PASEBA-1860 file (N, C-alpha, C; in nm, 3 decimals):
! residues 278
1> MTTHLDTH> 11.477/17.024/17.886/11.611/16.995/17.811/11.660/17.123/17.758 ~ 11.797/17.136/17.787/11.864/17.260/17.747/11.949/17.234/17.624 ~ 11.928/17.318/17.524/12.016/17.306/17.397/12.126/17.409/17.397 ~ 12.240/17.363/17.377/12.363/17.455/17.367/12.395/17.478/17.220 ~ 12.381/17.609/17.183/12.419/17.643/17.042/12.566/17.668/17.032 ~ 12.615/17.619/16.920/12.753/17.648/16.886/12.771/17.776/16.824 ~ 12.836/17.866/16.902/12.838/18.003/16.863/12.975/18.028/16.781 ~ 13.058/17.927/16.768/13.185/17.947/16.693/13.159/17.964/16.539
9> LRTHCAID> 13.227/18.066/16.478/13.221/18.091/16.339/13.284/17.975/16.254 ~ 13.212/17.946/16.158/13.269/17.835/16.055/13.344/17.909/15.945 ~ 13.462/17.848/15.927/13.558/17.908/15.829/13.592/17.815/15.715 ~ 13.558/17.861/15.592/13.593/17.789/15.475/13.734/17.811/15.430 ~ 13.792/17.715/15.370/13.942/17.732/15.331/13.965/17.650/15.203 ~ 14.055/17.701/15.118/14.095/17.640/14.991/14.243/17.658/14.978 ~ 14.313/17.567/14.927/14.457/17.581/14.909/14.489/17.539/14.765 ~ 14.584/17.615/14.706/14.629/17.589/14.568/14.761/17.518/14.569
17> TDGRITFR> 14.811/17.488/14.443/14.931/17.412/14.432/15.052/17.468/14.480 ~ 15.052/17.606/14.497/15.168/17.674/14.553/15.170/17.674/14.712 ~ 15.058/17.622/14.767/15.050/17.632/14.922/14.980/17.757/14.962 ~ 14.920/17.829/14.881/14.851/17.950/14.914/14.714/17.911/14.969 ~ 14.674/17.957/15.086/14.546/17.929/15.151/14.465/18.047/15.164 ~ 14.341/18.029/15.108/14.240/18.148/15.123/14.134/18.096/15.228 ~ 14.111/18.187/15.325/14.010/18.168/15.425/13.890/18.258/15.407 ~ 13.765/18.198/15.424/13.648/18.281/15.400/13.563/18.263/15.530
25> LPSAPSSR> 13.523/18.376/15.591/13.435/18.376/15.710/13.313/18.451/15.690 ~ 13.215/18.437/15.773/13.093/18.526/15.754/13.135/18.665/15.804 ~ 13.062/18.770/15.757/13.086/18.905/15.794/13.083/18.930/15.947 ~ 13.162/19.015/16.006/13.167/19.034/16.148/13.138/19.180/16.176 ~ 13.070/19.207/16.288/13.043/19.355/16.317/13.156/19.422/16.385 ~ 13.261/19.445/16.308/13.376/19.508/16.354/13.455/19.579/16.249 ~ 13.537/19.670/16.286/13.589/19.757/16.179/13.726/19.700/16.136 ~ 13.794/19.626/16.222/13.932/19.578/16.190/13.959/19.426/16.222
33> PQLLLRLR> 13.874/19.350/16.168/13.889/19.203/16.203/14.016/19.152/16.146 ~ 14.076/19.058/16.222/14.201/18.983/16.178/14.189/18.823/16.201 ~ 14.246/18.757/16.122/14.259/18.611/16.140/14.391/18.582/16.216 ~ 14.389/18.518/16.327/14.500/18.504/16.410/14.537/18.350/16.406 ~ 14.668/18.328/16.362/14.723/18.193/16.368/14.817/18.178/16.481 ~ 14.796/18.085/16.570/14.883/18.065/16.693/14.943/17.929/16.683 ~ 15.088/17.934/16.685/15.155/17.811/16.690/15.135/17.742/16.823 ~ 15.082/17.622/16.828/15.045/17.554/16.947/15.169/17.516/17.033
41> PKKGRPET> 15.187/17.575/17.146/15.309/17.549/17.231/15.319/17.420/17.272 ~ 15.437/17.363/17.312/15.432/17.237/17.382/15.381/17.244/17.514 ~ 15.343/17.130/17.575/15.278/17.125/17.702/15.361/17.195/17.806 ~ 15.295/17.284/17.883/15.359/17.354/17.992/15.447/17.476/17.946 ~ 15.447/17.506/17.808/15.531/17.611/17.757/15.430/17.730/17.712 ~ 15.477/17.859/17.729/15.390/17.966/17.687/15.379/17.979/17.542 ~ 15.284/18.033/17.486/15.277/18.061/17.343/15.375/18.175/17.305 ~ 15.446/18.151/17.190/15.560/18.246/17.155/15.536/18.295/17.011
49> TLHLLDLE> 15.466/18.229/16.926/15.459/18.249/16.788/15.317/18.280/16.732 ~ 15.290/18.395/16.696/15.161/18.433/16.639/15.176/18.492/16.497 ~ 15.080/18.466/16.420/15.075/18.530/16.283/14.942/18.595/16.255 ~ 14.938/18.708/16.216/14.809/18.780/16.192/14.781/18.810/16.045 ~ 14.661/18.790/16.000/14.616/18.823/15.857/14.501/18.912/15.864 ~ 14.495/19.023/15.785/14.378/19.109/15.779/14.273/19.040/15.704 ~ 14.153/19.058/15.762/14.028/19.007/15.695/13.968/19.102/15.612 ~ 13.942/19.089/15.488/13.893/19.195/15.397/13.758/19.158/15.348
57> PGRADGGL> 13.661/19.252/15.317/13.533/19.219/15.265/13.548/19.138/15.132 ~ 13.468/19.035/15.125/13.459/18.955/14.995/13.392/19.039/14.890 ~ 13.409/18.986/14.765/13.341/19.069/14.655/13.195/19.030/14.625 ~ 13.165/18.905/14.651/13.026/18.856/14.612/12.933/18.847/14.729 ~ 12.973/18.756/14.833/12.881/18.713/14.932/12.879/18.807/15.059 ~ 12.962/18.914/15.057/12.956/19.003/15.170/13.033/18.953/15.302 ~ 13.092/18.826/15.282/13.173/18.776/15.393/13.318/18.842/15.389 ~ 13.400/18.778/15.475/13.546/18.829/15.483/13.633/18.715/15.438
65> HAVLEPHP> 13.746/18.757/15.388/13.848/18.659/15.337/13.992/18.715/15.381 ~ 14.079/18.624/15.380/14.214/18.641/15.414/14.294/18.541/15.349 ~ 14.414/18.571/15.296/14.502/18.499/15.227/14.634/18.470/15.294 ~ 14.670/18.345/15.318/14.791/18.303/15.386/14.885/18.264/15.258 ~ 14.983/18.353/15.238/15.066/18.333/15.120/15.169/18.221/15.151 ~ 15.226/18.147/15.054/15.326/18.044/15.077/15.450/18.088/15.149 ~ 15.492/18.211/15.133/15.616/18.270/15.190/15.571/18.391/15.266 ~ 15.638/18.408/15.383/15.740/18.312/15.444/15.669/18.185/15.497
73> ALDEGRWD> 15.751/18.081/15.503/15.697/17.945/15.546/15.666/17.961/15.696 ~ 15.563/17.889/15.743/15.521/17.875/15.888/15.631/17.789/15.953 ~ 15.650/17.817/16.079/15.734/17.721/16.165/15.667/17.586/16.175 ~ 15.740/17.487/16.176/15.692/17.344/16.186/15.609/17.329/16.324 ~ 15.483/17.274/16.303/15.409/17.248/16.421/15.250/17.259/16.374 ~ 15.176/17.272/16.486/15.035/17.289/16.464/14.984/17.428/16.494 ~ 14.911/17.480/16.408/14.868/17.616/16.416/14.717/17.627/16.444 ~ 14.674/17.680/16.547/14.521/17.693/16.580/14.483/17.829/16.518
81> LYLLPEPE> 14.360/17.840/16.462/14.298/17.959/16.405/14.195/18.028/16.493 ~ 14.198/18.160/16.491/14.108/18.237/16.583/14.066/18.362/16.495 ~ 13.941/18.406/16.522/13.900/18.546/16.482/13.935/18.643/16.589 ~ 13.996/18.750/16.546/14.028/18.861/16.631/13.949/18.985/16.586 ~ 13.826/19.007/16.648/13.732/19.108/16.598/13.803/19.251/16.602 ~ 13.884/19.276/16.694/13.958/19.406/16.713/14.094/19.379/16.769 ~ 14.188/19.468/16.742/14.319/19.435/16.795/14.334/19.399/16.943 ~ 14.254/19.443/17.040/14.257/19.426/17.172/14.144/19.335/17.223
89> AERQRLRP> 14.063/19.280/17.127/13.946/19.200/17.159/13.988/19.070/17.205 ~ 13.890/18.993/17.261/13.914/18.848/17.301/13.912/18.763/17.157 ~ 14.003/18.673/17.148/14.009/18.591/17.031/13.906/18.491/17.040 ~ 13.853/18.453/16.927/13.745/18.344/16.913/13.786/18.235/16.832 ~ 13.776/18.112/16.877/13.825/17.993/16.808/13.727/17.963/16.697 ~ 13.787/17.916/16.586/13.706/17.891/16.464/13.683/17.740/16.436 ~ 13.550/17.714/16.394/13.520/17.591/16.345/13.537/17.565/16.193 ~ 13.561/17.452/16.143/13.585/17.437/16.002/13.456/17.435/15.932
97> GLKDLRAL> 13.460/17.499/15.815/13.354/17.496/15.716/13.388/17.387/15.602 ~ 13.378/17.439/15.477/13.418/17.361/15.366/13.571/17.370/15.346 ~ 13.633/17.251/15.323/13.780/17.252/15.309/13.800/17.197/15.163 ~ 13.870/17.286/15.072/13.906/17.240/14.937/14.054/17.211/14.939 ~ 14.089/17.080/14.942/14.230/17.034/14.947/14.267/16.957/14.825 ~ 14.190/16.971/14.720/14.212/16.892/14.594/14.351/16.920/14.538 ~ 14.402/17.039/14.555/14.540/17.066/14.504/14.650/16.984/14.568 ~ 14.619/16.929/14.695/14.716/16.862/14.767/14.729/16.706/14.727
105> VDGHLRDR> 14.618/16.663/14.665/14.607/16.521/14.657/14.722/16.463/14.587 ~ 14.768/16.515/14.473/14.876/16.476/14.394/15.010/16.549/14.421 ~ 15.015/16.607/14.539/15.132/16.690/14.569/15.259/16.616/14.564 ~ 15.259/16.477/14.586/15.383/16.405/14.580/15.447/16.394/14.441 ~ 15.367/16.438/14.337/15.409/16.427/14.202/15.498/16.544/14.161 ~ 15.499/16.652/14.238/15.573/16.773/14.205/15.694/16.775/14.289 ~ 15.812/16.804/14.220/15.940/16.825/14.296/15.933/16.958/14.364 ~ 15.997/16.959/14.489/15.994/17.068/14.574/16.129/17.115/14.601
113> PSPVAVRI> 16.159/17.246/14.586/16.290/17.305/14.615/16.313/17.314/14.769 ~ 16.429/17.340/14.813/16.465/17.366/14.944/16.448/17.511/14.976 ~ 16.391/17.541/15.097/16.336/17.444/15.198/16.200/17.402/15.158 ~ 16.166/17.270/15.200/16.039/17.212/15.163/15.942/17.258/15.269 ~ 15.842/17.335/15.228/15.744/17.381/15.325/15.611/17.331/15.283 ~ 15.533/17.277/15.390/15.409/17.213/15.372/15.308/17.264/15.474 ~ 15.181/17.290/15.424/15.076/17.314/15.531/14.955/17.256/15.492 ~ 14.883/17.182/15.581/14.760/17.113/15.552/14.643/17.159/15.647
121> PYVTKDGF> 14.542/17.218/15.612/14.438/17.241/15.703/14.375/17.112/15.748 ~ 14.324/17.109/15.870/14.270/16.988/15.930/14.178/17.029/16.043 ~ 14.101/16.914/16.086/14.005/16.948/16.193/14.062/16.882/16.327 ~ 14.081/16.956/16.437/14.126/16.896/16.561/14.029/16.792/16.618 ~ 14.080/16.726/16.720/13.994/16.628/16.789/13.868/16.682/16.848 ~ 13.888/16.814/16.895/13.770/16.880/16.951/13.692/16.957/16.853 ~ 13.714/16.935/16.716/13.623/16.997/16.623/13.660/17.138/16.574 ~ 13.787/17.181/16.601/13.825/17.326/16.550/13.913/17.304/16.429
129> LALRAWRR> 13.917/17.434/16.357/14.007/17.439/16.242/14.149/17.468/16.288 ~ 14.245/17.393/16.214/14.386/17.419/16.247/14.476/17.388/16.125 ~ 14.591/17.426/16.128/14.689/17.395/16.021/14.802/17.308/16.069 ~ 14.845/17.206/15.994/14.960/17.129/16.025/15.071/17.182/15.924 ~ 15.178/17.226/15.991/15.291/17.279/15.901/15.414/17.210/15.913 ~ 15.494/17.190/15.816/15.616/17.136/15.812/15.720/17.235/15.752 ~ 15.838/17.249/15.793/15.940/17.325/15.718/16.076/17.256/15.743 ~ 16.129/17.192/15.635/16.257/17.121/15.640/16.341/17.163/15.522
137> TAHAEART> 16.474/17.155/15.557/16.572/17.197/15.443/16.561/17.098/15.328 ~ 16.530/16.970/15.356/16.508/16.855/15.253/16.410/16.762/15.317 ~ 16.346/16.684/15.228/16.251/16.599/15.277/16.253/16.479/15.176 ~ 16.238/16.354/15.226/16.224/16.220/15.143/16.084/16.176/15.163 ~ 16.009/16.186/15.049/15.869/16.147/15.054/15.849/16.000/15.032 ~ 15.794/15.923/15.122/15.771/15.787/15.104/15.654/15.769/15.007 ~ 15.660/15.665/14.918/15.553/15.649/14.826/15.480/15.524/14.849 ~ 15.553/15.420/14.829/15.492/15.281/14.846/15.575/15.206/14.955
145> IDVTAQAL> 15.512/15.128/15.035/15.572/15.044/15.128/15.515/14.907/15.105 ~ 15.591/14.809/15.076/15.563/14.663/15.037/15.630/14.578/15.149 ~ 15.534/14.497/15.213/15.588/14.399/15.317/15.548/14.263/15.270 ~ 15.661/14.186/15.260/15.650/14.045/15.223/15.689/13.954/15.342 ~ 15.685/13.831/15.318/15.733/13.729/15.431/15.884/13.741/15.455 ~ 15.958/13.798/15.360/16.116/13.803/15.362/16.166/13.942/15.401 ~ 16.100/14.041/15.366/16.154/14.184/15.387/16.042/14.285/15.357 ~ 16.080/14.404/15.393/15.999/14.526/15.370/16.071/14.617/15.272
153> TVEARLHG> 16.006/14.678/15.172/16.065/14.747/15.071/15.991/14.892/15.070 ~ 16.071/14.991/15.067/16.014/15.127/15.067/16.065/15.207/14.944 ~ 15.981/15.267/14.872/15.996/15.354/14.760/15.980/15.499/14.797 ~ 16.067/15.588/14.764/16.062/15.719/14.814/16.113/15.816/14.712 ~ 16.111/15.959/14.719/16.163/16.061/14.641/16.219/16.167/14.730 ~ 16.336/16.211/14.695/16.400/16.312/14.770/16.358/16.453/14.715 ~ 16.327/16.542/14.789/16.294/16.686/14.764/16.389/16.772/14.829 ~ 16.432/16.887/14.756/16.519/16.973/14.819/16.668/16.934/14.826
161> AELRADAT> 16.707/16.828/14.758/16.845/16.781/14.750/16.860/16.677/14.650 ~ 16.979/16.628/14.610/16.997/16.527/14.511/17.081/16.415/14.576 ~ 17.049/16.298/14.530/17.125/16.173/14.585/17.257/16.149/14.505 ~ 17.357/16.122/14.573/17.485/16.090/14.502/17.512/15.932/14.507 ~ 17.612/15.892/14.439/17.630/15.742/14.430/17.657/15.682/14.565 ~ 17.709/15.766/14.656/17.749/15.700/14.792/17.633/15.731/14.901 ~ 17.515/15.764/14.847/17.403/15.782/14.927/17.376/15.664/15.016 ~ 17.328/15.673/15.140/17.284/15.563/15.213/17.154/15.580/15.289
169> VRLRLRGT> 17.089/15.477/15.320/16.968/15.488/15.411/17.011/15.454/15.544 ~ 16.967/15.530/15.647/17.007/15.510/15.782/16.886/15.471/15.872 ~ 16.887/15.368/15.936/16.779/15.332/16.035/16.848/15.345/16.174 ~ 16.792/15.449/16.242/16.848/15.493/16.370/16.758/15.432/16.482 ~ 16.809/15.350/16.580/16.735/15.302/16.678/16.703/15.405/16.784 ~ 16.579/15.436/16.801/16.527/15.552/16.878/16.589/15.542/17.023 ~ 16.642/15.664/17.074/16.688/15.668/17.200/16.830/15.613/17.217 ~ 16.902/15.580/17.114/17.039/15.527/17.111/17.114/15.586/17.003
177> DTVRELRP> 17.247/15.555/16.997/17.332/15.595/16.899/17.347/15.487/16.785 ~ 17.276/15.384/16.806/17.280/15.258/16.703/17.226/15.299/16.572 ~ 17.299/15.276/16.466/17.252/15.302/16.331/17.284/15.192/16.244 ~ 17.188/15.138/16.154/17.207/15.053/16.054/17.209/15.124/15.916 ~ 17.301/15.103/15.833/17.313/15.167/15.695/17.284/15.062/15.600 ~ 17.204/15.105/15.509/17.160/15.023/15.392/17.184/15.094/15.263 ~ 17.217/15.026/15.162/17.253/15.083/15.027/17.126/15.098/14.950 ~ 17.073/15.221/14.917/16.956/15.229/14.836/16.980/15.207/14.689
185> RIDDDGRG> 16.866/15.182/14.617/16.874/15.172/14.470/16.823/15.313/14.426 ~ 16.912/15.383/14.349/16.884/15.523/14.313/16.849/15.532/14.168 ~ 16.742/15.607/14.142/16.696/15.630/14.004/16.782/15.725/13.932 ~ 16.771/15.722/13.793/16.869/15.794/13.712/16.863/15.947/13.733 ~ 16.753/15.996/13.784/16.739/16.142/13.803/16.800/16.193/13.938 ~ 16.844/16.096/14.023/16.911/16.128/14.151/16.813/16.179/14.255 ~ 16.679/16.155/14.232/16.582/16.193/14.333/16.512/16.072/14.383 ~ 16.461/15.985/14.300/16.384/15.869/14.342/16.482/15.762/14.385
193> FSFTAGPE> 16.443/15.684/14.500/16.520/15.575/14.542/16.427/15.474/14.621 ~ 16.486/15.359/14.656/16.414/15.263/14.724/16.530/15.180/14.809 ~ 16.481/15.120/14.910/16.553/15.033/14.999/16.485/14.921/15.049 ~ 16.545/14.809/15.083/16.486/14.684/15.140/16.553/14.655/15.263 ~ 16.474/14.626/15.370/16.529/14.588/15.498/16.466/14.450/15.540 ~ 16.553/14.357/15.575/16.520/14.229/15.617/16.521/14.215/15.770 ~ 16.491/14.098/15.830/16.491/14.076/15.967/16.617/14.096/16.025 ~ 16.738/14.052/15.950/16.862/14.077/16.006/16.898/14.215/16.019
201> DLTGDGEA> 16.843/14.312/15.934/16.874/14.445/15.956/16.788/14.510/16.070 ~ 16.691/14.458/16.114/16.601/14.514/16.212/16.614/14.458/16.360 ~ 16.670/14.324/16.360/16.678/14.245/16.488/16.811/14.181/16.504 ~ 16.902/14.198/16.421/17.031/14.124/16.429/17.127/14.181/16.533 ~ 17.241/14.129/16.536/17.348/14.175/16.629/17.306/14.183/16.780 ~ 17.215/14.101/16.816/17.174/14.090/16.957/17.082/14.200/16.991 ~ 17.021/14.279/16.904/16.933/14.391/16.945/16.802/14.321/16.987 ~ 16.754/14.348/17.117/16.632/14.298/17.163/16.509/14.346/17.086
209> PGRIWDAF> 16.403/14.280/17.072/16.280/14.339/17.026/16.229/14.442/17.119 ~ 16.122/14.504/17.073/16.057/14.611/17.154/16.123/14.739/17.130 ~ 16.177/14.760/17.004/16.247/14.880/16.965/16.179/14.948/16.854 ~ 16.209/15.074/16.825/16.169/15.146/16.703/16.279/15.209/16.633 ~ 16.283/15.184/16.504/16.381/15.234/16.413/16.316/15.357/16.336 ~ 16.392/15.473/16.340/16.349/15.590/16.251/16.427/15.592/16.133 ~ 16.360/15.623/16.025/16.420/15.606/15.890/16.468/15.739/15.838 ~ 16.595/15.754/15.773/16.648/15.860/15.713/16.720/15.823/15.588
217> VRPTTGAP> 16.749/15.912/15.497/16.835/15.902/15.384/16.948/16.001/15.405 ~ 17.073/15.959/15.372/17.184/16.051/15.371/17.220/16.061/15.214 ~ 17.202/16.193/15.164/17.230/16.205/15.020/17.370/16.183/14.974 ~ 17.458/16.214/15.057/17.602/16.185/15.014/17.684/16.176/15.153 ~ 17.800/16.131/15.153/17.885/16.110/15.267/17.899/16.253/15.327 ~ 17.874/16.260/15.460/17.896/16.389/15.520/17.780/16.487/15.531 ~ 17.678/16.449/15.450/17.557/16.543/15.439/17.465/16.504/15.564 ~ 17.386/16.606/15.605/17.284/16.571/15.713/17.190/16.463/15.672
225> PVRIGRLL> 17.146/16.379/15.751/17.044/16.283/15.725/16.915/16.360/15.693 ~ 16.836/16.307/15.607/16.704/16.364/15.582/16.588/16.263/15.610 ~ 16.499/16.306/15.695/16.396/16.228/15.742/16.308/16.172/15.633 ~ 16.273/16.043/15.636/16.180/15.990/15.540/16.035/15.987/15.604 ~ 15.934/16.043/15.522/15.808/16.046/15.587/15.709/16.065/15.465 ~ 15.588/16.094/15.504/15.483/16.121/15.392/15.408/16.238/15.430 ~ 15.443/16.351/15.364/15.389/16.497/15.396/15.323/16.558/15.275 ~ 15.343/16.509/15.159/15.305/16.587/15.038/15.165/16.532/14.982
233> DDVADRKH> 15.063/16.542/15.072/14.925/16.513/15.014/14.827/16.578/15.120 ~ 14.709/16.540/15.114/14.608/16.610/15.190/14.576/16.551/15.339 ~ 14.663/16.454/15.387/14.642/16.382/15.507/14.732/16.447/15.617 ~ 14.667/16.516/15.714/14.758/16.581/15.807/14.803/16.481/15.921 ~ 14.730/16.387/15.957/14.758/16.288/16.052/14.731/16.153/15.998 ~ 14.839/16.076/15.967/14.820/15.949/15.894/14.855/15.819/15.982 ~ 14.892/15.846/16.104/14.936/15.739/16.188/14.834/15.632/16.196 ~ 14.707/15.660/16.223/14.597/15.563/16.236/14.518/15.545/16.110
241> VFVYPALT> 14.556/15.615/15.999/14.492/15.597/15.868/14.557/15.494/15.783 ~ 14.697/15.495/15.777/14.771/15.395/15.698/14.828/15.295/15.791 ~ 14.773/15.168/15.777/14.820/15.059/15.867/14.879/14.951/15.779 ~ 15.002/14.909/15.800/15.069/14.815/15.722/15.084/14.681/15.796 ~ 15.107/14.564/15.717/15.121/14.443/15.789/15.262/14.435/15.838 ~ 15.294/14.333/15.909/15.420/14.321/15.979/15.507/14.203/15.915 ~ 15.628/14.223/15.915/15.730/14.121/15.880/15.761/14.045/16.000 ~ 15.723/13.911/16.001/15.747/13.835/16.124/15.858/13.724/16.093
249> AAGSSSRP> 15.954/13.725/16.182/16.069/13.624/16.173/16.134/13.621/16.303 ~ 16.188/13.507/16.340/16.278/13.485/16.447/16.222/13.536/16.579 ~ 16.094/13.518/16.598/16.031/13.551/16.724/16.000/13.709/16.737 ~ 16.010/13.784/16.635/15.975/13.928/16.642/15.902/13.969/16.524 ~ 15.826/14.079/16.542/15.745/14.133/16.438/15.791/14.280/16.411 ~ 15.815/14.305/16.280/15.865/14.432/16.233/15.754/14.508/16.149 ~ 15.704/14.611/16.195/15.590/14.678/16.131/15.622/14.817/16.099 ~ 15.619/14.866/15.969/15.636/15.006/15.940/15.510/15.082/15.967
257> YYTVDNDL> 15.535/15.198/16.016/15.419/15.286/16.050/15.464/15.441/16.037 ~ 15.367/15.532/16.036/15.389/15.670/16.038/15.373/15.730/16.179 ~ 15.470/15.810/16.224/15.450/15.865/16.353/15.348/15.981/16.355 ~ 15.342/16.045/16.478/15.257/16.153/16.492/15.288/16.273/16.406 ~ 15.417/16.277/16.357/15.470/16.384/16.273/15.470/16.338/16.126 ~ 15.401/16.222/16.093/15.390/16.166/15.959/15.537/16.121/15.912 ~ 15.637/16.097/15.998/15.755/16.028/15.971/15.755/15.894/15.967 ~ 15.836/15.818/15.884/15.837/15.675/15.875/15.930/15.621/15.986
265> AIEVTPTE> 15.865/15.516/16.040/15.941/15.445/16.148/15.903/15.299/16.140 ~ 15.989/15.209/16.201/15.957/15.063/16.197/15.958/15.023/16.338 ~ 15.847/14.960/16.388/15.837/14.904/16.528/15.871/14.758/16.519 ~ 15.959/14.717/16.610/15.992/14.577/16.635/15.961/14.534/16.766 ~ 15.874/14.435/16.771/15.819/14.391/16.899/15.823/14.225/16.898 ~ 15.832/14.184/17.028/15.814/14.029/17.040/15.678/13.991/16.979 ~ 15.676/13.883/16.910/15.541/13.849/16.847/15.442/13.816/16.946 ~ 15.471/13.779/17.070/15.378/13.744/17.165/15.323/13.862/17.248
273> SPICPK> 15.398/13.983/17.253/15.352/14.094/17.330/15.380/14.223/17.253 ~ 15.290/14.265/17.162/15.326/14.390/17.084/15.307/14.510/17.181 ~ 15.377/14.630/17.139/15.374/14.755/17.213/15.295/14.857/17.116 ~ 15.252/14.969/17.178/15.187/15.074/17.097/15.296/15.181/17.081 ~ 15.341/15.210/16.948/15.444/15.304/16.923/15.392/15.455/16.942 ~ 15.484/15.537/16.959/15.442/15.679/16.974/15.489/15.753/16.845
END
């Protein structure tokens, strides 16, 4: 029987409340080691964005460490991590070690200025260390989602902008120009808000079931819509982690869910043949 040893280095990481990430690796037999962050390209596209951090000897354990400062913000996407022993050497993919993400758990309680920049270390499906990064001019953080027999209600908080009295929530039917506008209830500080959508908002006017609505808030008339989602905690991929009940009425089922980018959407399907949203 042949035993295959995992020769990939394990990398510990810790993040603070400002978004600063410290990486720690075992010592490497090289004079100029670097930590390479590669923005994962879309399928069939070449890689175009790399970020290099110098690895310095640690004070106590003799290992190496590198610090990713909160600024400049990383481009939105998924970043794979590698050890680059020398500038022209072959890159080596890194396995995760200990991840200290405690500073992210209550991240939704802190107001964020514009641009809203988020990065969350996570483990890929094949067991390597990566970062999920978001960078948005403004962001509406979903907090609670309540589904009853009559409607679904979402509470959220806007970061990087303020809501005016004429603010609207916009549900946009994916792949079309169809938009439903709802009037939110706005908190006194102009940041917190909530909205309620009933069956008539999601399936009315002859719209057939089997559709997906993406959720936005427009802070004021003429302002760009801001995506509603859940980014400000320690969960990099929440689509299959947070599962909500469905609002069922008039032969259709409306279920809120988070997309692969942690954005909020509502899937509307016939009650007899549900689909799997993307």
